[in-house]
C-alpha positions as CSV (number, residue, x, y, z in Angstrom):
1,V,-2.3,-3.8,-15.0
2,L,-2.0,-6.3,-12.2
3,I,1.5,-7.1,-13.0
4,I,2.5,-3.4,-13.3
5,L,1.0,-2.7,-9.9
6,A,2.6,-5.8,-8.2
7,A,6.0,-4.7,-9.8
8,C,5.5,-0.9,-8.3
9,A,4.6,-2.2,-4.9
10,Q,8.0,-4.5,-4.8
11,Q,9.9,-1.4,-5.7
12,A,8.7,0.5,-2.6
13,V,11.6,2.3,-0.8
14,S,12.8,1.6,2.7
15,L,11.3,4.3,4.7
16,I,14.1,5.1,6.9
17,P,17.5,4.9,5.2
18,E,20.6,3.5,6.8
19,E,22.6,6.6,6.1
20,W,20.2,8.6,8.4
21,S,21.7,6.8,11.4
22,D,23.2,9.7,14.0
23,R,22.5,12.5,11.7
24,G,19.2,13.9,13.1
25,T,16.0,13.2,14.4
26,V,13.7,11.1,12.5
27,R,10.0,11.9,12.6
28,I,7.2,9.9,10.6
29,Y,3.6,11.1,9.6
30,E,0.9,9.5,7.8
31,V,-0.1,11.0,4.2
32,F,-3.5,10.4,2.8
33,G,-3.9,10.6,-1.0
34,M,-0.9,8.9,-2.2
35,D,-2.2,6.5,-4.7
36,C,0.9,5.7,-7.1
37,P,4.8,5.6,-7.1
38,G,5.1,9.0,-8.5
39,C,3.3,10.7,-5.5
40,H,6.5,10.8,-3.2
41,G,8.3,13.3,-5.3
42,G,6.1,16.1,-4.6
43,I,5.8,15.4,-0.9
44,E,9.4,14.9,-0.5
45,K,10.1,18.5,-2.4
46,Q,7.9,20.5,-0.4
47,V,9.2,18.9,2.8
48,N,12.8,19.3,1.9
49,L,12.1,23.1,1.3
50,L,11.7,23.5,5.2
51,E,14.6,25.1,7.0
52,G,16.3,22.2,9.1
53,V,14.9,19.3,6.9
54,I,17.9,17.3,6.2
55,D,16.2,14.8,3.9
56,S,12.7,13.1,3.5
57,R,11.3,9.7,2.2
58,A,7.7,9.2,1.3
59,D,6.3,5.9,0.4
60,W,2.9,5.5,-1.3
61,T,2.6,1.8,-0.1
62,T,2.5,2.7,3.5
63,K,0.9,6.2,2.9
64,K,3.8,7.5,5.2
65,V,6.8,10.0,5.0
66,A,9.7,9.9,7.1
67,I,11.7,13.1,7.6
68,L,15.0,13.6,8.8
69,V,15.3,16.9,10.9
70,D,18.5,18.6,12.3
71,S,18.0,18.0,15.9
72,S,18.6,21.8,16.7
73,A,15.9,23.0,14.2
74,N,12.7,24.3,15.4
75,I,10.4,22.8,12.9
76,T,6.7,22.2,14.2
77,D,4.2,19.3,13.2
78,A,2.2,22.4,11.9
79,D,5.2,23.1,9.5
80,I,5.3,19.6,8.2
81,H,1.5,19.4,7.7
82,A,1.8,22.7,5.8
83,A,4.4,21.3,3.4
84,I,2.3,18.1,2.8
85,E,-0.7,20.2,2.1
86,R,1.3,22.4,-0.3
87,A,1.9,19.0,-2.2
88,N,-1.6,18.6,-2.5
89,F,-1.8,15.8,0.1
90,T,-3.6,15.3,3.2
91,P,-1.6,15.1,6.6
92,G,-2.2,12.4,9.2
93,K,-1.0,11.9,12.5
94,R,2.7,11.8,13.6
95,L,3.6,8.3,14.3
96,Q,7.1,8.8,15.7
């Protein structure tokens, strides 16, 4: 079991991909309740449904989600928090 957990931790994705450069505004939020590699998919799916979100990346090892938002979009922190809650996780504070 420890070997599997160690392997999963080593496969953690970079929170902010290089291809996001100059494509919008990056926001980072804490997310509580992620405890396995499969948790990120539900969060990303719900956040990506928001109009104005270009992409998102959640990372269970850091308990954070990075969201690439169109700079002209009017997305509030409350919108993001609601999307995280729809994925059955608890949103934390905005870090960036």
